[in-house]
C-alpha positions as a Python dict, from the first residue, in 0.01 Angstrom:
ca = {
    (1, 'M'): (0, 0, 0),
    (2, 'N'): (-41, 198, 331),
    (3, 'T'): (256, 407, 404),
    (4, 'A'): (239, 284, 768),
    (5, 'R'): (284, -100, 640),
    (6, 'W'): (570, -40, 292),
    (7, 'V'): (812, 170, 560),
    (8, 'P'): (873, -119, 806),
    (9, 'L'): (853, -380, 539),
    (10, 'A'): (1191, -200, 296),
    (11, 'L'): (1349, -213, 639),
    (12, 'I'): (1310, -512, 675),
    (13, 'A'): (1436, -571, 270),
    (14, 'T'): (1684, -339, 367),
    (15, 'T'): (1847, -556, 617),
    (16, 'V'): (1774, -885, 510),
    (17, 'L'): (1920, -753, 120),
    (18, 'A'): (2259, -624, 360),
    (19, 'G'): (2298, -954, 540),
    (20, 'V'): (2303, -1129, 198),
    (21, 'G'): (2559, -924, 93),
    (22, 'Y'): (2732, -944, 372),
    (23, 'A'): (2718, -1331, 415),
    (24, 'W'): (2812, -1374, 31),
    (25, 'D'): (2996, -1652, -18),
    (26, 'L'): (3174, -1685, 326),
    (27, 'A'): (3342, -1985, 313),
    (28, 'G'): (3516, -1856, -11),
    (29, 'Q'): (3683, -1570, 167),
    (30, 'G'): (3966, -1757, 359),
    (31, 'Y'): (4049, -1656, 712),
    (32, 'S'): (4017, -1333, 595),
    (33, 'Y'): (4230, -1119, 860),
    (34, 'A'): (4453, -1400, 919),
    (35, 'Y'): (4608, -1235, 1253),
    (36, 'Y'): (4244, -1248, 1424),
    (37, 'S'): (4180, -1568, 1290),
    (38, 'A'): (4500, -1759, 1479),
    (39, 'A'): (4403, -1478, 1748),
    (40, 'A'): (4105, -1676, 1834),
    (41, 'K'): (4181, -2002, 1819),
    (42, 'T'): (4496, -1903, 2111),
    (43, 'M'): (4207, -1722, 2271),
    (44, 'G'): (3963, -1991, 2326),
    (45, 'S'): (4248, -2255, 2479),
    (46, 'G'): (4151, -2080, 2828),
    (47, 'F'): (4028, -1833, 3021),
    (48, 'Q'): (4348, -1617, 3066),
    (49, 'Q'): (4444, -1629, 2691),
    (50, 'F'): (4080, -1536, 2673),
    (51, 'L'): (4089, -1234, 2917),
    (52, 'F'): (4413, -1094, 2798),
    (53, 'G'): (4381, -1139, 2417),
    (54, 'T'): (4698, -1399, 2376),
    (55, 'Y'): (4823, -1421, 2032),
    (56, 'D'): (5052, -1718, 2072),
    (57, 'P'): (5036, -2102, 2191),
    (58, 'V'): (5309, -2036, 2434),
    (59, 'G'): (5163, -1710, 2547),
    (60, 'V'): (5434, -1445, 2519),
    (61, 'L'): (5222, -1211, 2328),
    (62, 'T'): (4911, -1053, 2340),
    (63, 'I'): (4710, -890, 2017),
    (64, 'D'): (4824, -530, 1949),
    (65, 'K'): (4422, -423, 2104),
    (66, 'P'): (4197, -444, 2348),
    (67, 'P'): (4035, -815, 2314),
    (68, 'L'): (3625, -743, 2308),
    (69, 'G'): (3630, -697, 1933),
    (70, 'V'): (3758, -1098, 1890),
    (71, 'W'): (3569, -1239, 2191),
    (72, 'P'): (3251, -1315, 1979),
    (73, 'Q'): (3501, -1447, 1727),
    (74, 'V'): (3634, -1679, 1965),
    (75, 'V'): (3304, -1737, 2102),
    (76, 'S'): (3221, -1844, 1750),
    (77, 'V'): (3526, -2119, 1685),
    (78, 'W'): (3416, -2254, 2056),
    (79, 'I'): (3033, -2345, 1817),
    (80, 'F'): (3174, -2384, 1516),
    (81, 'G'): (3527, -2471, 1493),
    (82, 'L'): (3739, -2307, 1304),
    (83, 'H'): (3627, -2237, 993),
    (84, 'G'): (3674, -1899, 757),
    (85, 'W'): (3313, -1872, 760),
    (86, 'A'): (3289, -1932, 1153),
    (87, 'V'): (3511, -1640, 1223),
    (88, 'L'): (3371, -1385, 963),
    (89, 'L'): (3013, -1476, 1130),
    (90, 'P'): (2991, -1265, 1412),
    (91, 'Q'): (3128, -942, 1220),
    (92, 'V'): (2821, -1023, 984),
    (93, 'I'): (2538, -1078, 1292),
    (94, 'A'): (2694, -715, 1429),
    (95, 'G'): (2702, -524, 1055),
    (96, 'V'): (2362, -663, 1009),
    (97, 'A'): (2208, -517, 1380),
    (98, 'A'): (2326, -235, 1261),
    (99, 'V'): (2121, -106, 946),
    (100, 'P'): (1832, -153, 1169),
    (101, 'L'): (1950, 20, 1477),
    (102, 'L'): (2046, 286, 1253),
    (103, 'A'): (1667, 331, 1128),
    (104, 'F'): (1507, 320, 1483),
    (105, 'T'): (1778, 593, 1670),
    (106, 'V'): (1701, 812, 1351),
    (107, 'R'): (1376, 749, 1336),
    (108, 'R'): (1344, 856, 1732),
    (109, 'F'): (1549, 1165, 1676),
    (110, 'S'): (1306, 1259, 1346),
    (111, 'G'): (1020, 1178, 1441),
    (112, 'S'): (1007, 923, 1123),
    (113, 'L'): (1048, 621, 1005),
    (114, 'K'): (1142, 689, 627),
    (115, 'T'): (1401, 879, 773),
    (116, 'G'): (1537, 632, 920),
    (117, 'L'): (1465, 375, 664),
    (118, 'L'): (1699, 631, 455),
    (119, 'A'): (1956, 632, 655),
    (120, 'A'): (1954, 276, 719),
    (121, 'V'): (2005, 187, 354),
    (122, 'I'): (2292, 432, 344),
    (123, 'L'): (2432, 272, 603),
    (124, 'A'): (2382, -67, 430),
    (125, 'V'): (2528, 36, 38),
    (126, 'T'): (2824, 224, 203),
    (127, 'P'): (3112, 32, 4),
    (128, 'V'): (3351, 35, 290),
    (129, 'T'): (3062, -19, 530),
    (130, 'M'): (3048, -409, 261),
    (131, 'V'): (3354, -476, 274),
    (132, 'I'): (3501, -460, 604),
    (133, 'T'): (3171, -649, 731),
    (134, 'R'): (3383, -922, 494),
    (135, 'D'): (3637, -935, 684),
    (136, 'N'): (3744, -1032, 1064),
    (137, 'A'): (3900, -677, 1201),
    (138, 'P'): (3770, -524, 1461),
    (139, 'D'): (3527, -260, 1292),
    (140, 'P'): (3206, -397, 1246),
    (141, 'W'): (3189, -450, 1663),
    (142, 'L'): (3301, -51, 1661),
    (143, 'V'): (3032, 109, 1457),
    (144, 'L'): (2809, -146, 1661),
    (145, 'C'): (2859, -12, 1968),
    (146, 'L'): (2877, 365, 1796),
    (147, 'V'): (2539, 292, 1673),
    (148, 'A'): (2401, 122, 1959),
    (149, 'A'): (2519, 399, 2214),
    (150, 'A'): (2342, 639, 2008),
    (151, 'Y'): (2009, 448, 2044),
    (152, 'A'): (2019, 453, 2363),
    (153, 'L'): (2125, 826, 2429),
    (154, 'S'): (1799, 890, 2225),
    (155, 'R'): (1617, 632, 2422),
    (156, 'A'): (1730, 839, 2698),
    (157, 'L'): (1581, 1172, 2544),
    (158, 'T'): (1283, 1027, 2436),
    (159, 'G'): (1169, 747, 2792),
    (160, 'Q'): (1142, 784, 3117),
    (161, 'A'): (1442, 587, 3270),
    (162, 'E'): (1660, 856, 3173),
    (163, 'T'): (2007, 793, 3383),
    (164, 'R'): (1993, 417, 3286),
    (165, 'W'): (1992, 459, 2940),
    (166, 'L'): (2255, 754, 2966),
    (167, 'V'): (2446, 549, 3194),
    (168, 'L'): (2434, 244, 2893),
    (169, 'A'): (2491, 467, 2620),
    (170, 'A'): (2792, 552, 2813),
    (171, 'A'): (2867, 187, 2911),
    (172, 'L'): (2837, 81, 2543),
    (173, 'L'): (3072, 378, 2461),
    (174, 'G'): (3336, 210, 2697),
    (175, 'C'): (3256, -95, 2543),
    (176, 'G'): (3400, 57, 2174),
    (177, 'F'): (3708, 209, 2389),
    (178, 'L'): (3736, -166, 2418),
    (179, 'V'): (3709, -310, 2055),
    (180, 'K'): (3899, 7, 1936),
    (181, 'M'): (4004, 208, 2233),
    (182, 'G'): (4091, 583, 2153),
    (183, 'Q'): (3902, 591, 1808),
    (184, 'A'): (3536, 516, 1995),
    (185, 'L'): (3594, 801, 2208),
    (186, 'L'): (3651, 1039, 1908),
    (187, 'V'): (3228, 1086, 1892),
    (188, 'A'): (3217, 1098, 2295),
    (189, 'P'): (3193, 1501, 2325),
    (190, 'A'): (2880, 1493, 2040),
    (191, 'F'): (2704, 1209, 2316),
    (192, 'L'): (2751, 1450, 2602),
    (193, 'A'): (2621, 1717, 2392),
    (194, 'A'): (2360, 1594, 2256),
    (195, 'Y'): (2248, 1549, 2582),
    (196, 'L'): (2306, 1852, 2715),
    (197, 'V'): (2144, 2000, 2461),
    (198, 'A'): (1812, 1774, 2471),
    (199, 'S'): (1753, 1677, 2772),
    (200, 'S'): (1435, 1790, 2923),
    (201, 'L'): (1526, 1773, 3357),
    (202, 'A'): (1632, 2112, 3538),
    (203, 'W'): (2023, 2225, 3415),
    (204, 'G'): (2104, 2066, 3760),
    (205, 'K'): (1996, 1729, 3777),
    (206, 'R'): (2106, 1737, 3413),
    (207, 'L'): (2447, 1805, 3498),
    (208, 'L'): (2488, 1573, 3719),
    (209, 'N'): (2338, 1277, 3496),
    (210, 'G'): (2639, 1427, 3224),
    (211, 'A'): (2903, 1353, 3489),
    (212, 'I'): (2758, 1023, 3601),
    (213, 'A'): (2824, 935, 3204),
    (214, 'V'): (3174, 1050, 3169),
    (215, 'V'): (3240, 874, 3529),
    (216, 'T'): (3097, 546, 3336),
    (217, 'V'): (3274, 642, 2954),
    (218, 'V'): (3621, 597, 3182),
    (219, 'V'): (3493, 297, 3394),
    (220, 'A'): (3369, 93, 3132),
    (221, 'S'): (3656, 191, 2885),
    (222, 'L'): (3958, 86, 3158),
    (223, 'W'): (3828, -177, 3365),
    (224, 'W'): (4037, -354, 3133),
    (225, 'V'): (4350, -164, 3130),
    (226, 'L'): (4347, -172, 3502),
    (227, 'L'): (4265, -530, 3544),
    (228, 'V'): (4580, -587, 3278),
    (229, 'D'): (4824, -333, 3483),
    (230, 'L'): (4732, -488, 3806),
    (231, 'W'): (4758, -899, 3736),
    (232, 'P'): (4894, -1062, 4009),
    (233, 'G'): (5042, -1319, 3770),
    (234, 'R'): (5225, -1385, 3537),
    (235, 'K'): (5085, -1283, 3191),
    (236, 'P'): (5203, -1184, 2843),
    (237, 'F'): (5387, -919, 2671),
    (238, 'I'): (5104, -616, 2603),
    (239, 'G'): (5139, -571, 2189),
    (240, 'G'): (5164, -296, 2128),
    (241, 'S'): (5297, -161, 2432),
    (242, 'L'): (5682, -26, 2501),
    (243, 'D'): (5686, -152, 2846),
    (244, 'S'): (5351, -461, 2822),
    (245, 'S'): (5142, -190, 3030),
    (246, 'A'): (4788, -172, 2850),
    (247, 'W'): (4799, 158, 2999),
    (248, 'D'): (5104, 168, 2703),
    (249, 'L'): (4851, 55, 2442),
    (250, 'T'): (4626, 272, 2552),
    (251, 'V'): (4748, 603, 2530),
    (252, 'G'): (5033, 524, 2298),
    (253, 'Y'): (5051, 314, 2005),
    (254, 'N'): (4612, 308, 1996),
    (255, 'G'): (4604, 701, 2127),
    (256, 'F'): (4867, 946, 2075),
    (257, 'G'): (5008, 757, 1844),
    (258, 'R'): (4811, 724, 1574),
    (259, 'I'): (4735, 1091, 1562),
    (260, 'S'): (5071, 1218, 1657),
    (261, 'G'): (5277, 901, 1380),
    (262, 'Q'): (5472, 625, 1500),
    (263, 'S'): (5703, 393, 1414),
    (264, 'A'): (5454, 107, 1290),
    (265, 'A'): (5267, 367, 1070),
    (266, 'A'): (5154, 274, 740),
    (267, 'G'): (5155, 636, 637),
    (268, 'N'): (5470, 696, 377),
    (269, 'E'): (5435, 807, 23),
    (270, 'A'): (5579, 384, -110),
    (271, 'N'): (5280, 255, 27),
    (272, 'P'): (4894, 201, -150),
    (273, 'F'): (4732, 303, 138),
    (274, 'Y'): (4834, 605, 228),
    (275, 'S'): (4655, 957, 201),
    (276, 'T'): (4778, 1277, 234),
    (277, 'P'): (4653, 1394, 614),
    (278, 'G'): (4460, 1740, 531),
    (279, 'I'): (4108, 1893, 528),
    (280, 'L'): (4043, 1722, 175),
    (281, 'R'): (4201, 1384, 314),
    (282, 'L'): (3820, 1194, 281),
    (283, 'F'): (3775, 1330, -32),
    (284, 'S'): (4093, 1229, -209),
    (285, 'D'): (4111, 940, -496),
    (286, 'S'): (4180, 670, -219),
    (287, 'L'): (3928, 711, 25),
    (288, 'A'): (3641, 976, -144),
    (289, 'G'): (3497, 582, -311),
    (290, 'Q'): (3469, 423, 37),
    (291, 'A'): (3291, 616, 244),
    (292, 'A'): (3258, 1035, 107),
    (293, 'W'): (2973, 983, -181),
    (294, 'L'): (2742, 1163, 37),
    (295, 'L'): (2967, 1334, 241),
    (296, 'P'): (2919, 1682, 70),
    (297, 'L'): (2536, 1616, 108),
    (298, 'A'): (2598, 1586, 415),
    (299, 'L'): (2754, 1880, 535),
    (300, 'L'): (2578, 2073, 300),
    (301, 'G'): (2293, 1997, 566),
    (302, 'L'): (2478, 2115, 836),
    (303, 'V'): (2574, 2422, 773),
    (304, 'I'): (2195, 2491, 609),
    (305, 'F'): (2020, 2323, 975),
    (306, 'F'): (2230, 2497, 1177),
    (307, 'V'): (2107, 2872, 994),
    (308, 'R'): (1803, 2762, 997),
    (309, 'P'): (1511, 2870, 1300),
    (310, 'K'): (1483, 2697, 1610),
    (311, 'A'): (1414, 2361, 1555),
    (312, 'P'): (1236, 2045, 1810),
    (313, 'R'): (1539, 2047, 2095),
    (314, 'L'): (1516, 1676, 1946),
    (315, 'V'): (1595, 1705, 1559),
    (316, 'V'): (1838, 1954, 1758),
    (317, 'A'): (1995, 1666, 1910),
    (318, 'G'): (1969, 1444, 1657),
    (319, 'W'): (2212, 1696, 1443),
    (320, 'V'): (2417, 1773, 1696),
    (321, 'L'): (2475, 1414, 1725),
    (322, 'F'): (2555, 1285, 1454),
    (323, 'G'): (2732, 1619, 1303),
    (324, 'G'): (2934, 1671, 1580),
    (325, 'W'): (2992, 1274, 1565),
    (326, 'L'): (3076, 1320, 1174),
    (327, 'V'): (3292, 1613, 1235),
    (328, 'L'): (3484, 1567, 1544),
    (329, 'A'): (3612, 1170, 1375),
    (330, 'G'): (3613, 1318, 1036),
    (331, 'L'): (3867, 1630, 1158),
    (332, 'V'): (4067, 1350, 1311),
    (333, 'L'): (4092, 1104, 1091),
    (334, 'S'): (4166, 1406, 812),
    (335, 'F'): (4478, 1550, 986),
    (336, 'M'): (4615, 1189, 1211),
    (337, 'T'): (4962, 1115, 1071),
    (338, 'G'): (5031, 755, 1226),
    (339, 'V'): (4906, 423, 1109),
    (340, 'W'): (4591, 518, 828),
    (341, 'L'): (4435, 229, 636),
    (342, 'P'): (4166, 315, 476),
    (343, 'Y'): (3880, 121, 615),
    (344, 'Y'): (3902, 325, 931),
    (345, 'T'): (3616, 586, 756),
    (346, 'S'): (3380, 277, 861),
    (347, 'M'): (3294, 437, 1163),
    (348, 'L'): (3187, 799, 984),
    (349, 'V'): (2925, 562, 771),
    (350, 'P'): (2653, 596, 1023),
    (351, 'A'): (2742, 970, 1083),
    (352, 'I'): (2725, 1023, 691),
    (353, 'A'): (2340, 851, 696),
    (354, 'A'): (2198, 973, 923),
    (355, 'V'): (2291, 1329, 885),
    (356, 'S'): (2268, 1257, 497),
    (357, 'A'): (1930, 1101, 615),
    (358, 'F'): (1840, 1451, 838),
    (359, 'T'): (1929, 1676, 550),
    (360, 'L'): (1710, 1518, 258),
    (361, 'A'): (1403, 1560, 483),
    (362, 'M'): (1450, 1886, 592),
    (363, 'L'): (1523, 1992, 242),
    (364, 'W'): (1171, 1791, 132),
    (365, 'R'): (986, 1949, 416),
    (366, 'Y'): (1126, 2294, 262),
    (367, 'H'): (1004, 2244, -90),
    (368, 'L'): (708, 2107, 15),
    (369, 'A'): (671, 2473, 224),
    (370, 'G'): (770, 2632, -92),
    (371, 'N'): (1102, 2662, -150),
    (372, 'R'): (1118, 2504, -414),
    (373, 'W'): (1514, 2568, -503),
    (374, 'L'): (1727, 2441, -228),
    (375, 'L'): (1623, 2076, -269),
    (376, 'P'): (1698, 2035, -635),
    (377, 'L'): (2059, 2251, -630),
    (378, 'V'): (2157, 1966, -387),
    (379, 'I'): (2093, 1664, -546),
    (380, 'A'): (2324, 1832, -815),
    (381, 'V'): (2622, 1985, -624),
    (382, 'S'): (2578, 1594, -477),
    (383, 'A'): (2565, 1427, -832),
    (384, 'A'): (2820, 1648, -940),
    (385, 'W'): (3051, 1479, -657),
    (386, 'V'): (2931, 1139, -755),
    (387, 'F'): (3036, 1202, -1080),
    (388, 'L'): (3341, 1368, -1021),
    (389, 'V'): (3466, 1029, -783),
    (390, 'I'): (3369, 843, -1127),
    (391, 'Q'): (3559, 1038, -1341),
    (392, 'R'): (3903, 1019, -1169),
    (393, 'D'): (3890, 674, -1335),
    (394, 'P'): (3629, 582, -1635),
    (395, 'G'): (3824, 259, -1668),
    (396, 'W'): (3632, 114, -1351),
    (397, 'H'): (3301, 73, -1493),
    (398, 'G'): (3280, 408, -1545),
    (399, 'W'): (2926, 423, -1737),
    (400, 'L'): (2773, 457, -1405),
    (401, 'R'): (2801, 854, -1515),
    (402, 'I'): (2548, 818, -1721),
    (403, 'P'): (2271, 656, -1488),
    (404, 'V'): (2414, 914, -1251),
    (405, 'V'): (2327, 1211, -1458),
    (406, 'A'): (2005, 1142, -1601),
    (407, 'L'): (1863, 1014, -1298),
    (408, 'A'): (1977, 1373, -1124),
    (409, 'V'): (1833, 1586, -1406),
    (410, 'L'): (1504, 1367, -1480),
    (411, 'G'): (1490, 1354, -1081),
    (412, 'I'): (1540, 1780, -1069),
    (413, 'V'): (1323, 1833, -1365),
    (414, 'A'): (991, 1657, -1187),
    (415, 'L'): (1099, 1815, -879),
    (416, 'V'): (1099, 2186, -1110),
    (417, 'A'): (763, 1982, -1276),
    (418, 'G'): (582, 1946, -855),
    (419, 'R'): (654, 1565, -955),
    (420, 'F'): (725, 1618, -607),
    (421, 'G'): (798, 1234, -508),
    (422, 'S'): (899, 1095, -858),
    (423, 'G'): (1171, 1361, -843),
    (424, 'L'): (1311, 1272, -486),
    (425, 'A'): (1319, 898, -570),
    (426, 'L'): (1457, 1036, -891),
    (427, 'G'): (1788, 1201, -715),
    (428, 'L'): (1806, 891, -420),
    (429, 'A'): (1866, 689, -733),
    (430, 'A'): (2104, 958, -868),
    (431, 'L'): (2337, 935, -582),
    (432, 'L'): (2299, 576, -463),
    (433, 'I'): (2347, 383, -711),
    (434, 'T'): (2770, 427, -753),
    (435, 'P'): (2803, 316, -373),
    (436, 'L'): (2547, 2, -486),
    (437, 'T'): (2691, -109, -751),
    (438, 'W'): (3085, -60, -630),
    (439, 'S'): (2946, -217, -303),
    (440, 'A'): (2769, -539, -591),
    (441, 'L'): (3092, -531, -704),
    (442, 'A'): (3273, -597, -415),
    (443, 'V'): (3068, -871, -294),
    (444, 'S'): (3119, -1057, -696),
    (445, 'G'): (3526, -1051, -634),
    (446, 'Y'): (3554, -749, -798),
    (447, 'W'): (3774, -527, -568),
    (448, 'V'): (4081, -396, -437),
    (449, 'G'): (4342, -469, -147),
    (450, 'W'): (4399, -739, 91),
    (451, 'A'): (4275, -885, 387),
    (452, 'T'): (4478, -637, 612),
    (453, 'N'): (4326, -414, 380),
    (454, 'P'): (4024, -399, 241),
    (455, 'T'): (3834, -148, -26),
    (456, 'A'): (3644, -122, -259),
    (457, 'G'): (3700, 53, -677),
    (458, 'P'): (3914, 68, -814),
    (459, 'V'): (4326, -29, -852),
    (460, 'S'): (4424, 330, -984),
    (461, 'A'): (4270, 434, -641),
    (462, 'Q'): (4472, 308, -423),
    (463, 'T'): (4796, 311, -642),
    (464, 'V'): (4822, 749, -613),
    (465, 'F'): (5153, 676, -354),
    (466, 'L'): (5326, 388, -481),
    (467, 'P'): (5597, 467, -726),
    (468, 'P'): (5513, 498, -1130),
    (469, 'E'): (5768, 195, -1135),
    (470, 'E'): (5532, -8, -896),
    (471, 'R'): (5184, 55, -992),
    (472, 'A'): (5152, -130, -1325),
    (473, 'E'): (5256, -455, -1125),
    (474, 'Y'): (5017, -411, -828),
    (475, 'A'): (4746, -322, -1082),
    (476, 'E'): (4813, -681, -1252),
    (477, 'Y'): (4809, -799, -905),
    (478, 'F'): (4488, -683, -773),
    (479, 'A'): (4325, -600, -1108),
    (480, 'G'): (3974, -807, -1209),
    (481, 'R'): (3890, -1115, -965),
    (482, 'K'): (4290, -1132, -889),
    (483, 'S'): (4235, -1016, -541),
    (484, 'A'): (3878, -1200, -462),
    (485, 'E'): (4181, -1556, -535),
    (486, 'I'): (4444, -1414, -330),
    (487, 'K'): (4208, -1351, -7),
    (488, 'A'): (4065, -1696, -79),
    (489, 'K'): (4422, -1817, 9),
    (490, 'T'): (4473, -1592, 333),
    (491, 'G'): (4568, -1802, 600),
    (492, 'S'): (4681, -2084, 424),
    (493, 'L'): (5044, -2273, 428),
    (494, 'S'): (5287, -2117, 150),
    (495, 'E'): (5510, -2400, 57),
    (496, 'E'): (5821, -2315, 204),
    (497, 'Q'): (5562, -2229, 577),
    (498, 'S'): (5467, -2645, 478),
    (499, 'A'): (5834, -2756, 426),
    (500, 'V'): (5938, -2519, 815),
    (501, 'L'): (5630, -2732, 915),
    (502, 'K'): (5745, -3118, 867),
    (503, 'L'): (6120, -2968, 1085),
    (504, 'A'): (5936, -2831, 1320),
    (505, 'Q'): (5622, -3100, 1347),
    (506, 'A'): (5954, -3309, 1446),
    (507, 'S'): (6101, -3156, 1699),
    (508, 'T'): (5998, -3266, 2038),
    (509, 'T'): (6110, -2942, 2237),
    (510, 'D'): (5826, -2753, 2445),
    (511, 'I'): (5858, -2462, 2152),
    (512, 'Q'): (5874, -2628, 1836),
    (513, 'L'): (5967, -2289, 1672),
    (514, 'A'): (6030, -1889, 1720),
    (515, 'A'): (5993, -1687, 1367),
    (516, 'E'): (6025, -1304, 1320),
    (517, 'G'): (5876, -1128, 1031),
    (518, 'G'): (5560, -1048, 1212),
    (519, 'A'): (5187, -1197, 1384),
    (520, 'L'): (5080, -1266, 1042),
    (521, 'Q'): (5342, -1471, 929),
    (522, 'V'): (5351, -1707, 1191),
    (523, 'A'): (4933, -1731, 1198),
    (524, 'P'): (4896, -2025, 977),
    (525, 'Y'): (5090, -2227, 1179),
    (526, 'I'): (4818, -2169, 1437),
    (527, 'I'): (4540, -2160, 1200),
    (528, 'H'): (4645, -2494, 1081),
    (529, 'T'): (4823, -2680, 1335),
    (530, 'D'): (4890, -2696, 1685),
    (531, 'L'): (5241, -2640, 1698),
    (532, 'R'): (5368, -2466, 1951),
    (533, 'V'): (5510, -2154, 1763),
    (534, 'V'): (5618, -1756, 1881),
    (535, 'A'): (5605, -1465, 1675),
    (536, 'M'): (5865, -1287, 1795),
    (537, 'G'): (5808, -920, 1770),
    (538, 'G'): (5430, -944, 1768),
    (539, 'F'): (5180, -731, 1502),
    (540, 'T'): (5452, -483, 1405),
    (541, 'T'): (5789, -709, 1439),
    (542, 'D'): (5890, -452, 1698),
    (543, 'D'): (5799, -604, 2088),
    (544, 'P'): (6021, -612, 2298),
    (545, 'A'): (5951, -1028, 2348),
    (546, 'P'): (6096, -1243, 2341),
    (547, 'S'): (6375, -1059, 2439),
    (548, 'V'): (6730, -1132, 2392),
    (549, 'D'): (6788, -1287, 2770),
    (550, 'Q'): (6474, -1445, 2766),
    (551, 'L'): (6524, -1634, 2408),
    (552, 'A'): (6874, -1716, 2531),
    (553, 'G'): (6702, -1860, 2827),
    (554, 'W'): (6447, -2100, 2621),
    (555, 'V'): (6813, -2238, 2454),
    (556, 'K'): (6956, -2282, 2706),
    (557, 'D'): (6688, -2475, 2846),
    (558, 'K'): (6654, -2684, 2568),
    (559, 'R'): (6282, -2539, 2559),
    (560, 'V'): (6332, -2430, 2169),
    (561, 'K'): (6469, -2589, 1804),
    (562, 'Y'): (6362, -2449, 1572),
    (563, 'V'): (6400, -1991, 1507),
    (564, 'L'): (6324, -1831, 1174),
    (565, 'T'): (6490, -1463, 1117),
    (566, 'D'): (6424, -1265, 855),
    (567, 'S'): (6624, -961, 650),
    (568, 'E'): (6545, -736, 936),
    (569, 'K'): (6857, -610, 1172),
    (570, 'R'): (6739, -709, 1496),
    (571, 'A'): (6920, -813, 1843),
    (572, 'R'): (6728, -1134, 1891),
    (573, 'S'): (6805, -1250, 1513),
    (574, 'D'): (7193, -1138, 1584),
    (575, 'W'): (7202, -1365, 1908),
    (576, 'V'): (7038, -1641, 1694),
    (577, 'E'): (7280, -1664, 1412),
    (578, 'A'): (7618, -1597, 1680),
    (579, 'H'): (7453, -1920, 1851),
    (580, 'C'): (7253, -2140, 1610),
    (581, 'R'): (7329, -2355, 1330),
    (582, 'L'): (7231, -2249, 970),
    (583, 'V'): (6979, -2517, 890),
    (584, 'P'): (7093, -2554, 467),
    (585, 'P'): (6790, -2443, 244),
    (586, 'A'): (6862, -2747, 17),
    (587, 'D'): (6745, -2910, 362),
    (588, 'Y'): (6401, -2792, 371),
    (589, 'F'): (6252, -2581, 65),
    (590, 'P'): (6546, -2449, -157),
    (591, 'E'): (6356, -2147, -235),
    (592, 'A'): (6348, -2021, 112),
    (593, 'E'): (6308, -1696, 151),
    (594, 'Q'): (6364, -1669, 532),
    (595, 'K'): (6664, -1849, 746),
    (596, 'L'): (6604, -2116, 1005),
    (597, 'Y'): (6803, -2189, 1213),
    (598, 'D'): (6833, -2524, 1524),
    (599, 'C'): (6908, -2418, 1855),
    (600, 'A'): (6824, -2706, 1992),
}
């Protein structure tokens, strides 16, 4: 088949297969991250709920992020009704769209759709991409915003309407900010540097455009923050903030708090998703198999490229953009000590994919030009890293070591023997067969973690920081398809919640139930009922809403009947214990883990 025909067809096939993987058995994924599923229902109930990202039906708190990442789920629920697959469908759309968009972006910088196709394949088969796209955390929309911004930048550097495309790129970065705040702006310096390096305009106009882009990023990022903080009427407490301001949410909980540590951080050595901050964090047991399969290849490529002779400006721009994206975001994620979850690495995958594709294309040109040792050496080093990751737990599909070694050896031999095309294909197969297998296993239900922390691969990779006595229990809980079975039940009412529900539904008060223990505990009530319920303390359980005075006012005005408390010592719980009647567990659920109080 003519090269000009098979590459587009291969890209179409890659996109379709990625979509099949992302969408496989969506109905069997439960409500995934039930926190966002519940929010999607509440946010669809009115304009202000939609605008602020209100979490509970009473309107007391918002989610702990800007609402843009949940808005597509709200729209899907409007169209299809509240189903698990309906809140996941927008994530699938975002994931599928990112695949060809990355290919077209890389093509503009490299001049080759083949290189773009390779980047798209790497993005699609990376395990963390697969598991996060099958979840309804907002990260797939962050990835799409960043890839779309990169595409707009490529158009700015190769088209006629340079300023307009640059402004669009900046606006898309702002959209990424409204998905996951500061995480999106980690890559902004790389975008600016790539534009300044490669623009064909005079330096005066170039700097002016750069300034316009910076202003656009600021406006596109902060309009929601300003709107919320300047809102003249009543509004819910901004979840995750200390003072109900979106600005505090921006610079605190979702800003410097993520980098320097905060009270809600998941970073502790009794947490299965922890990883030690440091330069080697992305290569650690819990993270290497998520996004770092080709990270050594990408880093080697960056070193080789920047010591080579001068390249065309667009090629340099591509390396600066995606290389800067990888280095800047990678370093922050490596050293941050605040809240840390493995799926954060999904934002690195487009950069790893693009730089890896650039690297292989560059080494291929070197090989054809007579440098016959560099490409085989890099393939050998990269395959050795893949082998090492598998070797960390040979019990988890350790058979993959055999094809990795065999394909790498055959590929290197073919390259040395002059069978260049076959050699490169075999070398690529050696590097991609394991992440592809891990992704396929995740789709089939063999994955570890839960809906709030999706990961792929062996249980052992996520138990390094657990106390030894807990590791076996964790493995037993999540081994094989058990984690998939657990995920299928996410968002469902437990027996205890169903028992509480029977009592609460009989109440005629405005607020039928207020519950401590975090917004995730309340999510099933919101998803499956029209109960007027409040998730006291919000997502982290630390939000000062409702205050003790506000709760006391509800009780005084007979607005609330039942209040659930947990084992944590809080001022609200102390007040409830002193002023409300404890409902004997025998009256509703003898094995109750929380205490239920009647405050009517």
